[in-house]
N, C-alpha and C positions, 0 to 999 in steps of 0.2 A: 582491743578494739575490742573483745566478748562483752564486755558493760555496757557498748552503745548499741543503741536498738535504731534500727531505719537506715536508708539508702544514705553514700555517703555522693558527694557531687564535688568536682573541683574545677573548678575555672582557672582558666589561663594555664591548662595542663600539657602547653608541649615543650616548653621551656627545659630549660637545663635540667635542670632536678623533678621537676613534674611527672613527669613515667618511675623514675627509684618510687616517688613515694605513691603511687597510681598502685603498683606489685607490691610493695611494702603492704599495703593497708591492704591489697587482693588475696595476700597468703597471711594476712594477722587475723581476719574476717574469717578463711576459712579452717584453720587451724583451730578457733575459737568457735567453730560449729555452727558459725552465722554462714545464711546465703543471700547475704544484702548488697544490693548492686552497687559496682563500684563504678561512676559515670565521669568521661574526662568532656569534656571542655575544650577547643582550641581554633585556631585555621590550621593546623598543622603543617607548619610549613616544611617541615622536616620526610623529606619526602620518604611513605615506607611507613610511616612509624603510627596512624593509625590502626592501621591491620596488623600492624607488630600486637598494641596491645589491645586489639580486638580478640586475638589468636588468645593471649593470656587470660582473658574473660572478661576483659572491659569494656563494658558501652562507650562509644564514643561519639562525641555528637561534633560533624565541622563549622564550628560559629565565630566571625569576627562578631565579639562581642559591644565591639562600639556601632554597629549597625543597627539602623533604628529597629524597635520593638526588639529585638534578639533576645535581652535584660527576659521580659516578662514575657517569653515564649519557651523557656528554658526547665526542667522539669522541676519538680517540686522534690526536696528533700531535706529532713533536720537536721545536716550536718552539712555543713562547705566550708572547704577549705577555697579562698583566694589568692592566685601565686601570677594572676594577669600583673604587667606591669612595665616599664621601660628605663634605662638605665642608660644606654649608649647609642648619639646620635639627638640626647638633647640638647649637644652644644649647635646643633643641626636644625634642627627640628625639633623647637621647647614647645612648641603648645601641643604634639600626639605622645610628650611625655607628662603634660598635664592633663592632657584628656586621659588615657588611661592611668595615671596615678592619680588620678583625685576625684575625677569627675565619673569615671565607670565606678569604681568603687560606692558612691555614695549610691548609683544607681544600683547595683548590687544587695549593697544590704539595706534597698526599700523594698525590692521584689522580696529577700527574704527574713524577713521580720521575726517570725517565729523559730527562725533555724539557729540552733548555734552555727557562729561565723570564726572561723581561725581568719585571721588576714598575714600576707607574709610583708614584714616593711624591710628598713633597712638600719644599722648600726650609725650609716651616713647621718641619721638626724640628730647624731649628737656633735657636737664640738672636741675638739681633739682637747686631749688631758693630757698630762704629766706625765712621763714613763716611769716621774716614781710612784705613783699609785697605780691602784689594780685597775684604774680602768670607769666609766659614766656607768652606775647605775637607774634601774629602771625612775625613778624619782628625780633625777636630775632636771634638772629645767634642759630644751633641745637647745642648739643653736648649730641651726642647718648651714650649709657654708655651700654655695650653688644652686642651681634652678632644679638639681634633679632631688637634692635633698629638702628643697624648702617645700618641693610636689610630695615626697614621700610625709614631710608633714604634714602638707594639706590634706592626703588620704588620713594618716592616725586619728586630725582633728575631724574630720567629718564622718570617720566611721564612730568615732567618739559620740559625736554631735547625736544622730540617727539611732545609736544601743540606744542611748538614755531618755531617746525620745520614743522608741516604739520598745525600751524594755527589752531590744536583743543582746541573751549572751554573746559577750566575743570576747575575742584574743589576738593581740596584735605583736606579733613578731618579731622582733629586729634582729635582724641577720646581718651577720660579718666575722671571717668569712667561710662557705661552706667549699670544702676542697674533694677533689676524690683525683681518677687516677690522668681522667682529661680535660680536664680544670682547673680550675682558683689558684690559689696565691704558689703554693706550693708546684704546681705542676709549671707556672709562670717561670718562678725561680729554675727549676732543673731546665727546661727551656733554655731560659740565658746561661743556664753554668754549662750547659750543653754546647752552645755553639759560641762560648768568648765571648758573648755580647755583657756590656757593661751594665752592672747589675745598681741604680742608684741606695743608695742608703740611706738619703733624705729623712724620705717615711721610715722609721729604722727599726720600726715595733707595730706588731701585728698580732690578732688572734686568728685561727680557726677552729675548723668543727669539720668532723668527716659526715660526708654529705647525708649518709644514713641515722647517725645519729644526727640530725637535723631536722631529718624526714620522720622521726621518731618520735620528738620532740614536738613535733606540728599535730601530726596526729591525736598524739598524749592531751595537747593541749585543747582537745575538744573535751574533754573531760571538766578543766577548769577555766568556762567562758564565763563572762562575768560581768554586769551593766554595774559600775560603767569598764568598759574592756580591762581584762584585766591584759599587762603589758609581760614581755618575756627577752631580754638578750638571750639570745641563742650564739651561743659562740664557745669555743672553748675556755676552760678554766686559766687556760695561763696567758701570759704576755710573754711571745716568742722573739726575739732580737733575728733581723733580719737574715742582717751579720750572718746568725751562729745557721741558721736555715740553710745559706746559702752555703757555708762551711761545708754541711756535713752533707750537703749532696753533691758535693764537689770530692770531699773524698770516696764516696759510694761509686763515683762517676769517672774516677780518678785522670781528673783537671784540675787545672787549677782555674779559682774566681774571678773576675775580676769587675774590682767595684769602682765606683765614683759618688763622689762626694761626704757629707760627715752625716752622722746621727743625729737629728734633731731632738731639743727634747720632751718635742708634742710629738701625741701621735693619735691615728682612728684607734677609739680602745674601750670594750667594751666589760661591764664585770659582770661573767655571769654565776655567779652568787646563789641567787635566785633555781635559778634552773638546774642548777645542779641539786639544789636542797628538797626538789620540786621531782625531781625525774630522773636525776645521780647524774655520775660521770660519764663523760666518754665513755665507751668503747673500745674504743684505739688510741692507743699514745702516738705521740707527733714524731718518734722514734722509727716505729713500723712504717706511719704515713709517709716520713721519706723517702725512708725503705724501698718501699713501694713503687714511691711515684719516679725513682731515679733508675729501678730495674727496670720500670713500663717504656723511660724514657729512651734507656737507652737499649731496648728493644727495636727498637720504632714504634711502638704501641699509640694508638689514634688518640688526635686531640680535635679536640673541640674549636679551632682556633678562635679562641674569645679570651682574648685575656681582662683579667681584672681592672686593671690599673689602678691598683691598691698605693702605688706611689704617689698617686693625685694628689697635689694638697690645697688646690686653687678650687674645687667645688667642678671643672672643665672634662663630662662626660661626652 
């Protein structure tokens, strides 16, 4: 962050990752001697979140980005991170998902034509790949399954078209899956193990990345924006067995896991080699993350109660 000049605007900042990204950006900026403004825009549906961020030195703008004229009236900023989107509820309300995931990014990209844009996307844009290979790379053809993934591809295409037309430096981050103590694939598995709930092994392999590492990559990507947009798979470098993850958690929790189904020959997997080459390896290994999550669950630690549904193979969210 010390090499960047100017303010940072984060759109859709009130979700699971936004607050920690904002605090990381603020802390890194201050440590680098920068007094840049860190501005968070969100509906702030979580009570008290806006006040907490303000107390941490982050400016907050409480707006619904889909309301007419809101995007045009937002503050100028040379650096923009776009985190707004919808995944869950797509099956019941697909039009809202398309509005948030495709229409809104177009408004944002047009508004910030002269800024560096980092746009969060998802690894769900890829088709399933064989468990025997390392996962999809950024140059592979997309193959979205279901409307959520299709709307994410639309977001990428719209941002790319506007980037090329306006010469707007951009980066697209295909994330799957960020984890921390309160949510993510590891928390989902730990909750199931702890409750002796069955774990479906059909989607038998995953990638994960510690949320702080994902946020650091997002901020680092501001220095690698390009025309057309640079694309990065943001995830861990290792293909992980769901069975192995659950068994590790079970040992730590002192219970027996319950499994159903059998591992399929394919899974939703991404190859993070490009990201690792550019930004370095993740700071935390999976065994450490598993131990932390297991201990947190055993202590009754807070959960966001937002399952990832990583096991979904039909694209229904």
